[in-house]
C-alpha positions as CSV (number, residue, x, y, z in Angstrom):
1,M,93.3,105.0,111.6
2,K,92.1,103.7,108.2
3,I,90.6,106.0,105.6
4,L,88.8,104.9,102.4
5,I,89.3,107.3,99.5
6,V,86.7,106.9,96.8
7,E,87.9,109.0,93.9
8,D,88.2,108.4,90.1
9,N,90.6,111.3,89.3
10,E,94.1,110.0,89.6
11,K,95.7,113.4,90.5
12,N,93.1,114.0,93.3
13,L,93.6,110.4,94.6
14,K,97.4,110.9,94.7
15,L,97.1,114.2,96.5
16,F,94.6,112.8,99.1
17,R,96.8,109.7,99.6
18,S,100.0,111.7,100.1
19,L,98.4,114.2,102.5
20,L,96.8,111.4,104.6
21,N,99.8,109.2,104.6
22,S,102.0,112.1,105.7
23,Q,99.8,112.4,108.7
24,G,100.2,108.7,109.6
25,Y,96.8,107.5,108.3
26,E,96.4,104.2,106.5
27,T,94.6,104.6,103.2
28,I,92.5,102.3,101.1
29,E,91.4,103.4,97.6
30,A,88.5,102.8,95.3
31,R,87.9,104.3,91.8
32,D,84.1,104.3,91.8
33,G,81.2,104.1,94.2
34,E,80.5,100.4,93.7
35,E,84.1,99.5,94.6
36,G,83.9,101.9,97.5
37,V,80.8,100.2,98.9
38,R,82.5,96.8,98.6
39,L,85.7,97.9,100.3
40,A,83.8,99.7,103.1
41,K,82.0,96.4,103.9
42,Y,85.1,94.3,104.0
43,Q,87.7,96.8,105.3
44,K,85.6,98.7,107.9
45,P,87.5,102.0,107.6
46,D,87.2,104.7,110.3
47,L,86.3,107.4,107.7
48,I,85.3,107.5,104.0
49,L,86.2,110.4,101.7
50,M,83.7,110.2,98.8
51,D,83.8,111.9,95.4
52,I,80.4,112.6,94.0
53,Q,80.7,112.3,90.2
54,M,82.2,108.9,89.3
55,P,81.7,106.2,86.8
56,V,79.7,103.0,87.5
57,M,78.1,104.4,90.7
58,D,78.1,108.0,91.9
59,G,79.0,109.0,95.5
60,G,75.5,109.9,96.5
61,T,74.2,106.4,95.6
62,A,77.2,104.7,97.3
63,T,76.6,106.7,100.5
64,R,72.9,105.8,100.6
65,I,73.8,102.1,100.3
66,L,76.4,102.4,103.0
67,K,73.9,104.2,105.3
68,E,71.3,101.5,104.8
69,N,73.7,98.7,105.8
70,P,73.9,98.0,109.6
71,E,77.6,97.1,109.1
72,T,78.6,100.4,107.5
73,K,76.0,103.0,108.6
74,N,78.0,104.4,111.4
75,I,81.1,105.1,109.3
76,P,81.3,108.9,108.7
77,V,81.3,109.8,105.0
78,I,82.7,113.2,103.8
79,A,81.7,114.4,100.3
80,L,84.6,115.7,98.2
81,T,83.3,117.4,95.2
82,S,83.7,120.2,92.6
83,Y,80.0,120.9,92.9
84,A,79.8,124.2,94.7
85,M,76.3,125.4,93.8
86,K,73.9,127.0,96.2
87,G,72.0,124.3,98.0
88,D,74.5,121.5,97.3
89,R,75.8,121.5,100.9
90,E,72.4,120.9,102.3
91,R,71.6,118.3,99.7
92,F,74.8,116.3,100.5
93,L,74.1,116.5,104.3
94,S,70.6,115.3,103.8
95,E,72.0,112.3,101.8
96,G,73.9,111.1,104.8
97,F,77.3,112.8,104.4
98,V,78.6,114.3,107.6
99,K,80.5,117.1,105.8
100,Y,81.0,118.6,102.4
101,I,84.4,119.8,101.2
102,A,84.6,121.6,97.8
103,K,87.4,120.9,95.4
104,P,90.0,122.2,94.9
105,I,90.6,121.5,98.6
106,K,92.4,123.8,101.1
107,L,95.0,121.6,102.6
108,D,94.7,122.9,106.2
109,E,90.9,122.7,106.1
110,F,91.0,119.2,104.6
111,L,93.2,117.8,107.3
112,E,91.3,119.6,110.1
113,V,88.0,118.0,108.9
114,V,89.6,114.6,108.7
115,R,90.9,114.9,112.3
116,K,87.5,116.1,113.5
117,Y,85.6,113.0,112.2
118,L,88.2,110.4,113.3
């Protein structure tokens, strides 16, 4: 199973990569939403983990673009964000994300959610 991680924070990226690789998942990485959209179109991952606040293109915009494209619209996208305000969960789900995970992540919950959407 191939997972695209779209994350601009190097420490978070390293953590997500290590966790996923330790479970046998193949990972692809992008540092911003624009690169994430491009990699999703060419690599066709089974799942996308998308940060929200990033340079160049934010995760919400990137996810909308992916959901509008027939080639990528069926790939589940999980929001990974430090936003934890009331109403954010509903907003992310309405933008096309299948799930919302707040940072800092809880390791067991993170892996459980990944397994659920693969």
